[in-house]
SEKE-820147 format. One record per residue (C-alpha): residue in three letters; residue number from 1; x, y, z. Coordinates in pm, whole numbers, plus 50000, padded with zeros to 5 digits. Example, Ala and Ser with C-alpha at 12.3 -4.5 7.8 and 13.67 -1.06 7.14 Angstrom:
<nodes>
<node ALA; 1; <51230; 49550; 50780>>
<node SER; 2; <51367; 49894; 50714>>
</nodes>
This chain:
<nodes>
<node MET; 1; <79592; 18724; 86152>>
<node ILE; 2; <79404; 18944; 85905>>
<node LYS; 3; <79542; 18947; 85552>>
<node ARG; 4; <79243; 18974; 85316>>
<node ILE; 5; <78945; 19200; 85383>>
<node LEU; 6; <78629; 19204; 85174>>
<node VAL; 7; <78500; 19562; 85148>>
<node GLY; 8; <78133; 19601; 85053>>
<node LEU; 9; <78141; 19939; 84881>>
<node GLY; 10; <77763; 19983; 84880>>
<node THR; 11; <77657; 20335; 84787>>
<node SER; 12; <77899; 20612; 84695>>
<node ALA; 13; <77771; 20797; 85004>>
<node SER; 14; <77881; 20516; 85240>>
<node ALA; 15; <78195; 20414; 85049>>
<node GLU; 16; <78405; 20685; 85217>>
<node SER; 17; <78338; 20558; 85569>>
<node VAL; 18; <78361; 20190; 85472>>
<node THR; 19; <78691; 20241; 85290>>
<node ARG; 20; <78852; 20447; 85567>>
<node HIS; 21; <78756; 20189; 85831>>
<node ALA; 22; <78893; 19911; 85611>>
<node ILE; 23; <79219; 20101; 85563>>
<node ASP; 24; <79248; 20149; 85941>>
<node ILE; 25; <79246; 19770; 85975>>
<node ALA; 26; <79458; 19691; 85671>>
<node LYS; 27; <79755; 19917; 85742>>
<node PRO; 28; <79878; 19763; 86071>>
<node ASN; 29; <79815; 19414; 85933>>
<node ALA; 30; <79967; 19471; 85587>>
<node ALA; 31; <79639; 19331; 85455>>
<node GLU; 32; <79488; 19347; 85107>>
<node LEU; 33; <79151; 19513; 85055>>
<node VAL; 34; <78912; 19368; 84799>>
<node GLY; 35; <78648; 19622; 84704>>
<node LEU; 36; <78319; 19454; 84614>>
<node ALA; 37; <78047; 19621; 84405>>
<node ILE; 38; <77732; 19423; 84331>>
<node MET; 39; <77445; 19496; 84093>>
<node ASP; 40; <77125; 19300; 84148>>
<node PRO; 41; <76924; 19311; 83821>>
<node LEU; 42; <76616; 19145; 83972>>
<node ARG; 43; <76566; 19423; 84226>>
<node LEU; 44; <76650; 19697; 83977>>
<node GLU; 45; <76404; 19556; 83724>>
<node TRP; 46; <76113; 19499; 83961>>
<node THR; 47; <75861; 19779; 83910>>
<node GLY; 48; <75567; 19617; 84083>>
<node PRO; 49; <75232; 19493; 83945>>
<node ARG; 50; <75117; 19697; 83649>>
<node PRO; 51; <74834; 19689; 83391>>
<node MET; 52; <74898; 19570; 83037>>
<node GLY; 53; <74955; 19823; 82762>>
<node VAL; 54; <75218; 19948; 82522>>
<node GLY; 55; <75257; 20279; 82702>>
<node VAL; 56; <75290; 20116; 83043>>
<node THR; 57; <75544; 19863; 82915>>
<node ALA; 58; <75753; 20135; 82752>>
<node ALA; 59; <75745; 20348; 83068>>
<node SER; 60; <75852; 20051; 83279>>
<node ALA; 61; <76138; 19971; 83041>>
<node ASP; 62; <76251; 20333; 83059>>
<node LEU; 63; <76242; 20325; 83440>>
<node VAL; 64; <76451; 20007; 83447>>
<node ARG; 65; <76704; 20161; 83209>>
<node GLN; 66; <76732; 20471; 83428>>
<node ARG; 67; <76782; 20256; 83737>>
<node HIS; 68; <77062; 20061; 83572>>
<node GLU; 69; <77231; 20381; 83462>>
<node ARG; 70; <77207; 20536; 83809>>
<node ALA; 71; <77335; 20218; 83975>>
<node ALA; 72; <77625; 20194; 83731>>
<node ALA; 73; <77718; 20558; 83793>>
<node ASP; 74; <77704; 20511; 84171>>
<node ILE; 75; <77919; 20198; 84151>>
<node ALA; 76; <78173; 20384; 83938>>
<node ALA; 77; <78190; 20667; 84194>>
<node ALA; 78; <78234; 20420; 84482>>
<node ARG; 79; <78505; 20233; 84292>>
<node GLU; 80; <78697; 20552; 84219>>
<node LEU; 81; <78676; 20667; 84580>>
<node PHE; 82; <78795; 20326; 84706>>
<node ALA; 83; <79091; 20313; 84467>>
<node THR; 84; <79191; 20673; 84537>>
<node ARG; 85; <79185; 20631; 84916>>
<node CYS; 86; <79376; 20302; 84902>>
<node ARG; 87; <79646; 20446; 84676>>
<node ALA; 88; <79686; 20749; 84903>>
<node ALA; 89; <79722; 20521; 85206>>
<node ASN; 90; <79961; 20287; 85020>>
<node VAL; 91; <79734; 19989; 85092>>
<node ALA; 92; <79723; 19688; 84859>>
<node HIS; 93; <79383; 19669; 84694>>
<node ARG; 94; <79182; 19542; 84403>>
<node LEU; 95; <78826; 19567; 84281>>
<node THR; 96; <78569; 19308; 84185>>
<node GLU; 97; <78226; 19366; 84033>>
<node GLU; 98; <77956; 19100; 84052>>
<node THR; 99; <77603; 19067; 83916>>
<node GLY; 100; <77332; 18864; 84089>>
<node ASP; 101; <77195; 18794; 84436>>
<node PRO; 102; <77414; 19004; 84667>>
<node PHE; 103; <77362; 18780; 84968>>
<node GLU; 104; <77468; 18466; 84784>>
<node ILE; 105; <77766; 18644; 84628>>
<node ALA; 106; <77888; 18786; 84959>>
<node ALA; 107; <77843; 18450; 85133>>
<node ASP; 108; <78056; 18282; 84868>>
<node LEU; 109; <78333; 18543; 84866>>
<node VAL; 110; <78367; 18575; 85244>>
<node ARG; 111; <78492; 18214; 85258>>
<node TYR; 112; <78818; 18338; 85110>>
<node HIS; 113; <78856; 18651; 85322>>
<node ASP; 114; <78933; 18702; 85689>>
<node MET; 115; <78650; 18948; 85746>>
<node CYS; 116; <78402; 19177; 85576>>
<node VAL; 117; <78368; 19554; 85619>>
<node CYS; 118; <78043; 19709; 85500>>
<node GLY; 119; <77792; 19981; 85581>>
<node LEU; 120; <77517; 19954; 85839>>
<node ARG; 121; <77277; 20084; 85575>>
<node GLY; 122; <77288; 20104; 85197>>
<node LEU; 123; <77467; 19779; 85122>>
<node PHE; 124; <77389; 19703; 84759>>
<node GLU; 125; <77115; 19905; 84592>>
<node HIS; 126; <77316; 20225; 84535>>
<node ASP; 127; <77033; 20458; 84641>>
<node VAL; 128; <76836; 20347; 84334>>
<node VAL; 129; <76574; 20119; 84488>>
<node PRO; 130; <76486; 20081; 84858>>
<node GLU; 131; <76733; 19869; 85053>>
<node PRO; 132; <76575; 19561; 85220>>
<node LEU; 133; <76517; 19652; 85584>>
<node ASP; 134; <76673; 19325; 85692>>
<node ALA; 135; <76973; 19341; 85456>>
<node LEU; 136; <77241; 19323; 85726>>
<node GLU; 137; <77047; 19055; 85911>>
<node ARG; 138; <77028; 18848; 85592>>
<node LEU; 139; <77403; 18883; 85540>>
<node VAL; 140; <77465; 18748; 85889>>
<node SER; 141; <77218; 18464; 85841>>
<node LYS; 142; <77396; 18367; 85517>>
<node GLY; 143; <77715; 18316; 85716>>
<node VAL; 144; <77889; 18642; 85622>>
<node ARG; 145; <78093; 18679; 85941>>
<node PRO; 146; <78288; 18836; 86094>>
<node ILE; 147; <78144; 19166; 85985>>
<node LEU; 148; <78246; 19516; 86078>>
<node ALA; 149; <77938; 19720; 85986>>
<node VAL; 150; <78003; 20093; 86001>>
<node ALA; 151; <77798; 20411; 85997>>
<node GLU; 152; <77776; 20634; 85691>>
<node GLN; 153; <77986; 20902; 85861>>
<node TYR; 154; <78340; 20790; 85943>>
<node ARG; 155; <78446; 20797; 86308>>
<node PRO; 156; <78774; 20647; 86428>>
<node ILE; 157; <78741; 20356; 86670>>
<node GLN; 158; <78869; 20482; 87006>>
<node ARG; 159; <78641; 20305; 87256>>
<node VAL; 160; <78506; 19949; 87224>>
<node LEU; 161; <78206; 19815; 87415>>
<node VAL; 162; <78172; 19436; 87441>>
<node ALA; 163; <77818; 19315; 87511>>
<node TYR; 164; <77847; 18989; 87704>>
<node SER; 165; <77529; 18801; 87787>>
<node GLY; 166; <77702; 18493; 87928>>
<node SER; 167; <77600; 18288; 87623>>
<node LEU; 168; <77846; 18079; 87426>>
<node GLU; 169; <77768; 18288; 87117>>
<node SER; 170; <77855; 18621; 87278>>
<node ALA; 171; <78171; 18469; 87429>>
<node THR; 172; <78272; 18344; 87084>>
<node ALA; 173; <78221; 18695; 86948>>
<node PHE; 174; <78450; 18865; 87197>>
<node LYS; 175; <78711; 18589; 87162>>
<node HIS; 176; <78709; 18633; 86786>>
<node TYR; 177; <78743; 19009; 86829>>
<node LEU; 178; <79034; 18963; 87069>>
<node HIS; 179; <79213; 18707; 86851>>
<node SER; 180; <79177; 18933; 86547>>
<node GLY; 181; <79395; 19198; 86709>>
<node LEU; 182; <79160; 19475; 86598>>
<node TYR; 183; <79202; 19809; 86776>>
<node ALA; 184; <79449; 19660; 87020>>
<node ASP; 185; <79538; 19992; 87184>>
<node VAL; 186; <79192; 20133; 87257>>
<node PRO; 187; <78999; 20110; 87587>>
<node VAL; 188; <78754; 19819; 87613>>
<node ARG; 189; <78459; 19782; 87847>>
<node ILE; 190; <78264; 19460; 87894>>
<node VAL; 191; <77903; 19516; 87996>>
<node HIS; 192; <77649; 19265; 88124>>
<node PHE; 193; <77277; 19334; 88153>>
<node GLY; 194; <77025; 19161; 88379>>
<node ASP; 195; <76913; 19139; 88741>>
<node ASP; 196; <77143; 18857; 88857>>
<node ALA; 197; <77422; 19056; 89024>>
<node GLN; 198; <77616; 18752; 89144>>
<node GLY; 199; <77598; 18579; 88807>>
<node ALA; 200; <77700; 18900; 88631>>
<node ALA; 201; <78001; 18948; 88860>>
<node ARG; 202; <78114; 18589; 88798>>
<node ARG; 203; <78081; 18615; 88420>>
<node LEU; 204; <78248; 18955; 88402>>
<node GLU; 205; <78540; 18838; 88616>>
<node LYS; 206; <78600; 18540; 88386>>
<node ALA; 207; <78571; 18749; 88071>>
<node SER; 208; <78810; 19008; 88212>>
<node ALA; 209; <79059; 18735; 88303>>
<node PHE; 210; <79044; 18602; 87947>>
<node PHE; 211; <79133; 18945; 87808>>
<node ALA; 212; <79412; 18978; 88067>>
<node ALA; 213; <79558; 18644; 87956>>
<node HIS; 214; <79596; 18802; 87614>>
<node GLY; 215; <79762; 19113; 87748>>
<node ARG; 216; <79454; 19335; 87734>>
<node THR; 217; <79325; 19533; 88029>>
<node VAL; 218; <78951; 19598; 88033>>
<node ASP; 219; <78699; 19748; 88268>>
<node THR; 220; <78362; 19588; 88336>>
<node ASP; 221; <78014; 19694; 88434>>
<node HIS; 222; <77694; 19523; 88542>>
<node ALA; 223; <77432; 19760; 88404>>
<node GLY; 224; <77115; 19578; 88508>>
<node GLY; 225; <76812; 19631; 88292>>
<node SER; 226; <76758; 19456; 87962>>
<node ALA; 227; <77018; 19424; 87688>>
<node ASP; 228; <76771; 19446; 87399>>
<node ARG; 229; <76625; 19769; 87540>>
<node ASP; 230; <76925; 19930; 87712>>
<node LEU; 231; <77239; 19833; 87520>>
<node LEU; 232; <77223; 20103; 87252>>
<node PRO; 233; <77148; 20389; 87497>>
<node TYR; 234; <77427; 20259; 87720>>
<node ALA; 235; <77672; 20248; 87429>>
<node VAL; 236; <77585; 20602; 87326>>
<node ALA; 237; <77613; 20732; 87685>>
<node TRP; 238; <77954; 20564; 87728>>
<node LYS; 239; <78061; 20717; 87395>>
<node ALA; 240; <78146; 20381; 87240>>
<node ASP; 241; <78275; 20385; 86884>>
<node LEU; 242; <78221; 20013; 86830>>
<node VAL; 243; <77990; 19750; 86980>>
<node VAL; 244; <78102; 19386; 86979>>
<node ALA; 245; <77810; 19143; 86986>>
<node GLY; 246; <77738; 18789; 86878>>
<node ASN; 247; <77471; 18536; 86816>>
<node SER; 248; <77424; 18228; 86602>>
<node ALA; 249; <77235; 18269; 86275>>
<node LYS; 250; <76969; 18026; 86393>>
<node ASN; 251; <76909; 18207; 86719>>
<node LEU; 252; <76934; 18541; 86544>>
<node LEU; 253; <76641; 18457; 86321>>
<node LEU; 254; <76440; 18289; 86596>>
<node ARG; 255; <76505; 18571; 86847>>
<node ARG; 256; <76624; 18331; 87115>>
<node VAL; 257; <76871; 18392; 87398>>
<node PHE; 258; <77055; 18705; 87283>>
<node GLY; 259; <76867; 18725; 86953>>
<node GLU; 260; <76635; 19016; 87026>>
<node THR; 261; <76933; 19230; 87123>>
<node ALA; 262; <77123; 19132; 86810>>
<node LEU; 263; <76824; 19210; 86592>>
<node ARG; 264; <76778; 19551; 86747>>
<node LEU; 265; <77147; 19624; 86697>>
<node LEU; 266; <77133; 19517; 86334>>
<node ARG; 267; <76830; 19731; 86258>>
<node GLU; 268; <76873; 20037; 86480>>
<node SER; 269; <77235; 20087; 86580>>
<node PRO; 270; <77389; 20425; 86489>>
<node LEU; 271; <77726; 20283; 86598>>
<node PRO; 272; <77960; 20048; 86415>>
<node LEU; 273; <77905; 19681; 86500>>
<node TYR; 274; <78145; 19388; 86509>>
<node LEU; 275; <77949; 19067; 86456>>
<node ALA; 276; <78143; 18743; 86465>>
<node GLN; 277; <77901; 18462; 86549>>
</nodes>
């Protein structure tokens, strides 16, 4: 049961998509949305190594001030958009603003929420300073899960692709997705990559039976090839609107088992991701 959803508002550019996806989940569940805006002073104030001098110091201080002003304005725009969309949809909502390390803050807050919805890109820095390339990966490694990470342009979820490697982690991900009740009426396909046709057929049959036990009909496919190389092209060709994947934080960082695929998804996916393990 989903009743409280943490919504990472990120940049004003991504807030529209993030908010609309969160509302899509909140409405059928009568859930509350908690819009989260974070300002990280350390990143905003870092201007790199610089020579000593009054002029240089003054210029750096002016740059930091401008960054803070731009970040504050972007947060205000994202907050207004979030509140306006939630009121129009008649969805319970509130806003919280935090200052500090965004990864630590999100990891703390997600303990008291059923899931987190955020953008695939542009999570915290409000288009003021470059976003860390591994921002979403760091969120996952901090234990911020489950996450629905969405693209900057909103697209309704009408087809869901479940990537099942046969690992315990990927099974946990699709079970969590199924138990959540998300997008219960949309078509689901379970895909398995690799050269072991017999093993793939066995795993896909068991996964399909699990969905059937919960009243969900799915189709399955053994795609062959390599998941880390072929999953994203497959998802795009099948016209998936959401990819469900999973991996433990430890294996994610060490690139073991399904880790290389998860890393590529985190860094390159143009499609929304549901990450639960």
